[in-house]
N, CA, C and O atoms as CSV, one atom per row, in Angstrom:
chain,resi,resn,atom,element,x,y,z
A,1,MET,N,N,-1.556,-1.459,7.405
A,1,MET,CA,C,-0.218,-1.093,7.043
A,1,MET,C,C,-0.300,-0.144,5.848
A,1,MET,O,O,-1.128,-0.319,4.954
A,2,ASP,N,N,0.562,0.849,5.848
A,2,ASP,CA,C,0.579,1.789,4.733
A,2,ASP,C,C,1.996,1.930,4.195
A,2,ASP,O,O,2.918,1.265,4.667
A,3,GLY,N,N,2.163,2.801,3.203
A,3,GLY,CA,C,3.456,2.981,2.558
A,3,GLY,C,C,4.556,3.393,3.513
A,3,GLY,O,O,5.692,2.938,3.374
A,4,LEU,N,N,4.251,4.239,4.475
A,4,LEU,CA,C,5.254,4.683,5.437
A,4,LEU,C,C,5.765,3.505,6.266
A,4,LEU,O,O,6.971,3.366,6.469
A,5,LYS,N,N,4.867,2.670,6.736
A,5,LYS,CA,C,5.249,1.508,7.531
A,5,LYS,C,C,6.060,0.524,6.688
A,5,LYS,O,O,7.026,-0.065,7.172
A,6,ILE,N,N,5.664,0.351,5.429
A,6,ILE,CA,C,6.406,-0.535,4.533
A,6,ILE,C,C,7.813,0.009,4.304
A,6,ILE,O,O,8.773,-0.762,4.297
A,7,ARG,N,N,7.953,1.309,4.118
A,7,ARG,CA,C,9.284,1.909,3.951
A,7,ARG,C,C,10.125,1.733,5.215
A,7,ARG,O,O,11.333,1.512,5.130
A,8,ASP,N,N,9.499,1.829,6.377
A,8,ASP,CA,C,10.213,1.580,7.634
A,8,ASP,C,C,10.731,0.141,7.685
A,8,ASP,O,O,11.878,-0.094,8.066
A,9,PHE,N,N,9.883,-0.824,7.300
A,9,PHE,CA,C,10.304,-2.221,7.261
A,9,PHE,C,C,11.440,-2.414,6.249
A,9,PHE,O,O,12.392,-3.148,6.512
A,10,ALA,N,N,11.332,-1.758,5.104
A,10,ALA,CA,C,12.374,-1.879,4.081
A,10,ALA,C,C,13.719,-1.402,4.622
A,10,ALA,O,O,14.748,-2.039,4.396
A,11,THR,N,N,13.705,-0.294,5.328
A,11,THR,CA,C,14.933,0.230,5.928
A,11,THR,C,C,15.456,-0.721,6.992
A,11,THR,O,O,16.653,-1.004,7.047
A,12,LYS,N,N,14.566,-1.208,7.827
A,12,LYS,CA,C,14.962,-2.094,8.925
A,12,LYS,C,C,15.557,-3.406,8.430
A,12,LYS,O,O,16.565,-3.867,8.964
A,13,TYR,N,N,14.937,-4.021,7.401
A,13,TYR,CA,C,15.355,-5.340,6.949
A,13,TYR,C,C,16.254,-5.313,5.718
A,13,TYR,O,O,16.885,-6.321,5.402
A,14,GLY,N,N,16.328,-4.185,5.018
A,14,GLY,CA,C,17.267,-4.042,3.921
A,14,GLY,C,C,16.757,-4.310,2.522
A,14,GLY,O,O,17.558,-4.358,1.588
A,15,PHE,N,N,15.451,-4.489,2.334
A,15,PHE,CA,C,14.948,-4.645,0.969
A,15,PHE,C,C,14.599,-3.274,0.394
A,15,PHE,O,O,14.415,-2.307,1.135
A,16,SER,N,N,14.510,-3.203,-0.908
A,16,SER,CA,C,14.241,-1.934,-1.583
A,16,SER,C,C,12.775,-1.536,-1.434
A,16,SER,O,O,11.879,-2.378,-1.500
A,17,SER,N,N,12.550,-0.256,-1.235
A,17,SER,CA,C,11.180,0.261,-1.213
A,17,SER,C,C,10.883,1.064,-2.470
A,17,SER,O,O,9.853,1.732,-2.555
A,18,ASN,N,N,11.793,0.999,-3.455
A,18,ASN,CA,C,11.583,1.699,-4.721
A,18,ASN,C,C,10.460,1.033,-5.501
A,18,ASN,O,O,10.386,-0.193,-5.589
A,19,THR,N,N,9.596,1.853,-6.059
A,19,THR,CA,C,8.474,1.343,-6.842
A,19,THR,C,C,8.323,2.175,-8.108
A,19,THR,O,O,8.928,3.237,-8.250
A,20,HIS,N,N,7.513,1.676,-9.013
A,20,HIS,CA,C,7.221,2.384,-10.266
A,20,HIS,C,C,6.577,3.727,-9.948
A,20,HIS,O,O,5.861,3.854,-8.955
A,21,ARG,N,N,6.823,4.711,-10.769
A,21,ARG,CA,C,6.267,6.052,-10.518
A,21,ARG,C,C,4.739,6.054,-10.474
A,21,ARG,O,O,4.142,6.885,-9.791
A,22,ASN,N,N,4.102,5.127,-11.199
A,22,ASN,CA,C,2.637,5.046,-11.171
A,22,ASN,C,C,2.101,4.583,-9.824
A,22,ASN,O,O,0.912,4.735,-9.544
A,23,ALA,N,N,2.967,4.019,-8.988
A,23,ALA,CA,C,2.552,3.578,-7.652
A,23,ALA,C,C,2.468,4.759,-6.694
A,23,ALA,O,O,1.893,4.635,-5.613
A,24,ASN,N,N,3.022,5.884,-7.069
A,24,ASN,CA,C,2.974,7.120,-6.275
A,24,ASN,C,C,3.401,6.888,-4.821
A,24,ASN,O,O,2.847,7.464,-3.885
A,25,ASN,N,N,4.405,6.025,-4.672
A,25,ASN,CA,C,4.999,5.770,-3.361
A,25,ASN,C,C,4.005,5.238,-2.317
A,25,ASN,O,O,4.227,5.388,-1.115
A,26,GLY,N,N,2.929,4.629,-2.770
A,26,GLY,CA,C,1.984,4.015,-1.845
A,26,GLY,C,C,1.042,4.981,-1.144
A,26,GLY,O,O,0.450,4.632,-0.123
A,27,VAL,N,N,0.897,6.177,-1.671
A,27,VAL,CA,C,0.052,7.184,-1.024
A,27,VAL,C,C,-1.390,6.707,-0.881
A,27,VAL,O,O,-2.009,6.919,0.162
A,28,LYS,N,N,-1.922,6.079,-1.897
A,28,LYS,CA,C,-3.318,5.620,-1.849
A,28,LYS,C,C,-3.518,4.482,-0.858
A,28,LYS,O,O,-4.625,4.278,-0.360
A,29,LEU,N,N,-2.455,3.742,-0.570
A,29,LEU,CA,C,-2.559,2.664,0.412
A,29,LEU,C,C,-2.927,3.229,1.783
A,29,LEU,O,O,-3.690,2.611,2.525
A,30,HIS,N,N,-2.393,4.384,2.117
A,30,HIS,CA,C,-2.737,5.035,3.386
A,30,HIS,C,C,-4.227,5.392,3.407
A,30,HIS,O,O,-4.903,5.213,4.420
A,31,GLN,N,N,-4.721,5.891,2.292
A,31,GLN,CA,C,-6.135,6.243,2.177
A,31,GLN,C,C,-7.010,5.003,2.371
A,31,GLN,O,O,-8.014,5.058,3.080
A,32,VAL,N,N,-6.639,3.905,1.754
A,32,VAL,CA,C,-7.395,2.659,1.889
A,32,VAL,C,C,-7.361,2.174,3.335
A,32,VAL,O,O,-8.387,1.771,3.884
A,33,LYS,N,N,-6.183,2.213,3.946
A,33,LYS,CA,C,-6.047,1.767,5.336
A,33,LYS,C,C,-6.927,2.599,6.267
A,33,LYS,O,O,-7.612,2.052,7.132
A,34,THR,N,N,-6.909,3.900,6.093
A,34,THR,CA,C,-7.686,4.790,6.951
A,34,THR,C,C,-9.180,4.534,6.808
A,34,THR,O,O,-9.896,4.447,7.806
A,35,GLN,N,N,-9.656,4.412,5.561
A,35,GLN,CA,C,-11.076,4.150,5.333
A,35,GLN,C,C,-11.477,2.774,5.874
A,35,GLN,O,O,-12.544,2.618,6.468
A,36,ARG,N,N,-10.616,1.788,5.663
A,36,ARG,CA,C,-10.894,0.439,6.158
A,36,ARG,C,C,-11.007,0.426,7.671
A,36,ARG,O,O,-11.911,-0.204,8.219
A,37,ASN,N,N,-10.106,1.112,8.349
A,37,ASN,CA,C,-10.153,1.161,9.805
A,37,ASN,C,C,-11.412,1.868,10.306
A,37,ASN,O,O,-12.008,1.444,11.296
A,38,SER,N,N,-11.814,2.931,9.633
A,38,SER,CA,C,-13.043,3.633,10.020
A,38,SER,C,C,-14.263,2.723,9.877
A,38,SER,O,O,-15.159,2.732,10.721
A,39,LEU,N,N,-14.282,1.939,8.801
A,39,LEU,CA,C,-15.380,0.996,8.599
A,39,LEU,C,C,-15.343,-0.116,9.652
A,39,LEU,O,O,-16.370,-0.458,10.237
A,40,ALA,N,N,-14.174,-0.666,9.883
A,40,ALA,CA,C,-14.036,-1.791,10.804
A,40,ALA,C,C,-14.398,-1.424,12.238
A,40,ALA,O,O,-14.926,-2.250,12.983
A,41,HIS,N,N,-14.118,-0.202,12.614
A,41,HIS,CA,C,-14.402,0.226,13.989
A,41,HIS,C,C,-15.784,0.866,14.136
A,41,HIS,O,O,-16.150,1.333,15.215
A,42,GLY,N,N,-16.540,0.881,13.045
A,42,GLY,CA,C,-17.898,1.400,13.101
A,42,GLY,C,C,-17.989,2.911,13.162
A,42,GLY,O,O,-19.046,3.454,13.485
A,43,ASN,N,N,-16.900,3.597,12.856
A,43,ASN,CA,C,-16.913,5.068,12.864
A,43,ASN,C,C,-17.562,5.642,11.614
A,43,ASN,O,O,-18.006,6.790,11.608
A,44,THR,N,N,-17.618,4.839,10.553
A,44,THR,CA,C,-18.155,5.275,9.274
A,44,THR,C,C,-18.989,4.150,8.686
A,44,THR,O,O,-18.647,2.978,8.840
A,45,SER,N,N,-20.072,4.494,8.017
A,45,SER,CA,C,-20.861,3.482,7.302
A,45,SER,C,C,-20.307,3.364,5.882
A,45,SER,O,O,-19.550,4.223,5.429
A,46,PHE,N,N,-20.690,2.292,5.185
A,46,PHE,CA,C,-20.255,2.134,3.802
A,46,PHE,C,C,-20.748,3.294,2.948
A,46,PHE,O,O,-20.028,3.763,2.066
A,47,ALA,N,N,-21.956,3.757,3.197
A,47,ALA,CA,C,-22.508,4.878,2.427
A,47,ALA,C,C,-21.690,6.144,2.649
A,47,ALA,O,O,-21.383,6.865,1.700
A,48,GLU,N,N,-21.340,6.410,3.903
A,48,GLU,CA,C,-20.534,7.597,4.208
A,48,GLU,C,C,-19.133,7.471,3.615
A,48,GLU,O,O,-18.585,8.435,3.081
A,49,CYS,N,N,-18.574,6.299,3.713
A,49,CYS,CA,C,-17.215,6.059,3.239
A,49,CYS,C,C,-17.107,6.256,1.725
A,49,CYS,O,O,-16.137,6.836,1.237
A,50,GLY,N,N,-18.097,5.776,0.995
A,50,GLY,CA,C,-18.021,5.805,-0.458
A,50,GLY,C,C,-18.622,7.005,-1.151
A,50,GLY,O,O,-18.469,7.157,-2.363
A,51,ARG,N,N,-19.294,7.849,-0.421
A,51,ARG,CA,C,-20.028,8.932,-1.088
A,51,ARG,C,C,-19.141,9.956,-1.785
A,51,ARG,O,O,-19.605,10.651,-2.689
A,52,ASN,N,N,-17.900,10.063,-1.395
A,52,ASN,CA,C,-17.021,11.076,-1.988
A,52,ASN,C,C,-16.150,10.541,-3.117
A,52,ASN,O,O,-15.280,11.250,-3.621
A,53,TYR,N,N,-16.383,9.289,-3.516
A,53,TYR,CA,C,-15.569,8.676,-4.560
A,53,TYR,C,C,-16.420,8.293,-5.755
A,53,TYR,O,O,-17.516,7.754,-5.603
A,54,THR,N,N,-15.911,8.574,-6.943
A,54,THR,CA,C,-16.564,8.119,-8.170
A,54,THR,C,C,-16.015,6.732,-8.498
A,54,THR,O,O,-15.045,6.273,-7.894
A,55,ILE,N,N,-16.649,6.083,-9.457
A,55,ILE,CA,C,-16.149,4.786,-9.920
A,55,ILE,C,C,-14.731,4.960,-10.444
A,55,ILE,O,O,-13.872,4.113,-10.199
A,56,GLY,N,N,-14.482,6.033,-11.151
A,56,GLY,CA,C,-13.146,6.310,-11.670
A,56,GLY,C,C,-12.119,6.480,-10.558
A,56,GLY,O,O,-10.991,6.001,-10.668
A,57,ASP,N,N,-12.516,7.168,-9.483
A,57,ASP,CA,C,-11.614,7.325,-8.332
A,57,ASP,C,C,-11.251,5.970,-7.750
A,57,ASP,O,O,-10.085,5.700,-7.462
A,58,LEU,N,N,-12.260,5.116,-7.577
A,58,LEU,CA,C,-12.031,3.793,-6.993
A,58,LEU,C,C,-11.130,2.942,-7.879
A,58,LEU,O,O,-10.282,2.204,-7.378
A,59,ARG,N,N,-11.311,3.042,-9.193
A,59,ARG,CA,C,-10.443,2.305,-10.122
A,59,ARG,C,C,-9.002,2.792,-10.022
A,59,ARG,O,O,-8.066,1.993,-10.009
A,60,ASP,N,N,-8.832,4.121,-9.950
A,60,ASP,CA,C,-7.486,4.692,-9.843
A,60,ASP,C,C,-6.809,4.284,-8.538
A,60,ASP,O,O,-5.625,3.946,-8.527
A,61,ILE,N,N,-7.556,4.317,-7.448
A,61,ILE,CA,C,-7.019,3.909,-6.148
A,61,ILE,C,C,-6.602,2.441,-6.211
A,61,ILE,O,O,-5.502,2.083,-5.789
A,62,LYS,N,N,-7.491,1.593,-6.742
A,62,LYS,CA,C,-7.192,0.164,-6.856
A,62,LYS,C,C,-5.942,-0.070,-7.688
A,62,LYS,O,O,-5.064,-0.839,-7.295
A,63,LYS,N,N,-5.859,0.589,-8.832
A,63,LYS,CA,C,-4.717,0.415,-9.733
A,63,LYS,C,C,-3.415,0.816,-9.044
A,63,LYS,O,O,-2.419,0.094,-9.113
A,64,GLN,N,N,-3.430,1.962,-8.384
A,64,GLN,CA,C,-2.224,2.460,-7.728
A,64,GLN,C,C,-1.786,1.538,-6.584
A,64,GLN,O,O,-0.597,1.254,-6.439
A,65,VAL,N,N,-2.728,1.078,-5.786
A,65,VAL,CA,C,-2.408,0.198,-4.658
A,65,VAL,C,C,-1.866,-1.137,-5.163
A,65,VAL,O,O,-0.899,-1.657,-4.607
A,66,ILE,N,N,-2.470,-1.695,-6.200
A,66,ILE,CA,C,-2.001,-2.965,-6.745
A,66,ILE,C,C,-0.588,-2.824,-7.307
A,66,ILE,O,O,0.258,-3.686,-7.064
A,67,ILE,N,N,-0.320,-1.762,-8.049
A,67,ILE,CA,C,1.026,-1.535,-8.587
A,67,ILE,C,C,2.029,-1.426,-7.445
A,67,ILE,O,O,3.101,-2.028,-7.496
A,68,TYR,N,N,1.686,-0.666,-6.424
A,68,TYR,CA,C,2.590,-0.476,-5.295
A,68,TYR,C,C,2.884,-1.806,-4.596
A,68,TYR,O,O,4.046,-2.151,-4.381
A,69,LEU,N,N,1.846,-2.542,-4.245
A,69,LEU,CA,C,2.035,-3.800,-3.519
A,69,LEU,C,C,2.773,-4.844,-4.359
A,69,LEU,O,O,3.605,-5.582,-3.831
A,70,ARG,N,N,2.479,-4.915,-5.656
A,70,ARG,CA,C,3.208,-5.852,-6.526
A,70,ARG,C,C,4.695,-5.501,-6.566
A,70,ARG,O,O,5.544,-6.389,-6.493
A,71,ASN,N,N,5.014,-4.206,-6.681
A,71,ASN,CA,C,6.408,-3.774,-6.703
A,71,ASN,C,C,7.114,-4.118,-5.401
A,71,ASN,O,O,8.247,-4.599,-5.419
A,72,ILE,N,N,6.460,-3.879,-4.279
A,72,ILE,CA,C,7.063,-4.191,-2.982
A,72,ILE,C,C,7.277,-5.701,-2.855
A,72,ILE,O,O,8.330,-6.135,-2.390
A,73,LEU,N,N,6.298,-6.499,-3.260
A,73,LEU,CA,C,6.449,-7.957,-3.200
A,73,LEU,C,C,7.584,-8.439,-4.099
A,73,LEU,O,O,8.312,-9.358,-3.726
A,74,LYS,N,N,7.747,-7.837,-5.273
A,74,LYS,CA,C,8.868,-8.189,-6.146
A,74,LYS,C,C,10.192,-7.842,-5.477
A,74,LYS,O,O,11.150,-8.611,-5.554
A,75,ASN,N,N,10.244,-6.686,-4.822
A,75,ASN,CA,C,11.463,-6.280,-4.125
A,75,ASN,C,C,11.808,-7.267,-3.013
A,75,ASN,O,O,12.971,-7.633,-2.847
A,76,ILE,N,N,10.810,-7.693,-2.259
A,76,ILE,CA,C,11.040,-8.646,-1.168
A,76,ILE,C,C,11.478,-9.998,-1.736
A,76,ILE,O,O,12.403,-10.621,-1.214
A,77,THR,N,N,10.821,-10.447,-2.793
A,77,THR,CA,C,11.184,-11.715,-3.424
A,77,THR,C,C,12.624,-11.680,-3.926
A,77,THR,O,O,13.382,-12.629,-3.727
A,78,LYS,N,N,12.991,-10.591,-4.571
A,78,LYS,CA,C,14.364,-10.437,-5.065
A,78,LYS,C,C,15.353,-10.429,-3.898
A,78,LYS,O,O,16.412,-11.054,-3.967
A,79,PHE,N,N,15.005,-9.730,-2.846
A,79,PHE,CA,C,15.852,-9.661,-1.654
A,79,PHE,C,C,16.069,-11.043,-1.057
A,79,PHE,O,O,17.197,-11.405,-0.722
A,80,LEU,N,N,15.004,-11.812,-0.923
A,80,LEU,CA,C,15.108,-13.156,-0.368
A,80,LEU,C,C,15.875,-14.100,-1.300
A,80,LEU,O,O,16.624,-14.962,-0.841
A,81,ALA,N,N,15.683,-13.929,-2.612
A,81,ALA,CA,C,16.344,-14.799,-3.585
A,81,ALA,C,C,17.856,-14.578,-3.618
A,81,ALA,O,O,18.609,-15.485,-3.972
A,82,THR,N,N,18.292,-13.401,-3.258
A,82,THR,CA,C,19.727,-13.113,-3.268
A,82,THR,C,C,20.375,-13.446,-1.924
A,82,THR,O,O,21.535,-13.112,-1.684
A,83,ASN,N,N,19.615,-14.104,-1.055
A,83,ASN,CA,C,20.113,-14.571,0.236
A,83,ASN,C,C,20.688,-13.454,1.095
A,83,ASN,O,O,21.703,-13.644,1.764
A,84,LYS,N,N,20.059,-12.319,1.080
A,84,LYS,CA,C,20.529,-11.195,1.899
A,84,LYS,C,C,19.725,-11.055,3.182
A,84,LYS,O,O,19.888,-10.079,3.915
A,85,PHE,N,N,18.862,-12.018,3.455
A,85,PHE,CA,C,18.006,-11.931,4.622
A,85,PHE,C,C,18.737,-12.392,5.857
A,85,PHE,O,O,19.270,-13.501,5.890
A,86,GLU,N,N,18.768,-11.551,6.874
A,86,GLU,CA,C,19.359,-11.892,8.160
A,86,GLU,C,C,18.460,-11.374,9.271
A,86,GLU,O,O,17.892,-10.288,9.155
A,87,LEU,N,N,18.329,-12.128,10.329
A,87,LEU,CA,C,17.567,-11.667,11.497
A,87,LEU,C,C,18.477,-11.001,12.478
A,87,LEU,O,O,18.025,-10.545,13.528
C-alpha cells in the first residue's frame, strides 16, 4: 500500500489524509513498497536494492514513512473516536 492508495481509502471512508509537511504526502512510502515488492518477488537482490542508497538516504526514508504513517493512524483514530464511521 502506498500514499495514493491511502488517500483513496481516506476519500472513500471519510477520514483525513492530511499529514505534516515533513511526511511529504507519503511519497517515500511508494518507494518502499516498490522496492519491497521487487525483493519479495525475486526481481531484485538485497545488494541490488540497496546499492543506490546511503545510510543517510535510508534514515530519511524511514523518518518520512514513519511520520506519514503515524499521521494517517492519528487521523483514523480521530475519525473513529468521533463516531463518524459508517459502512
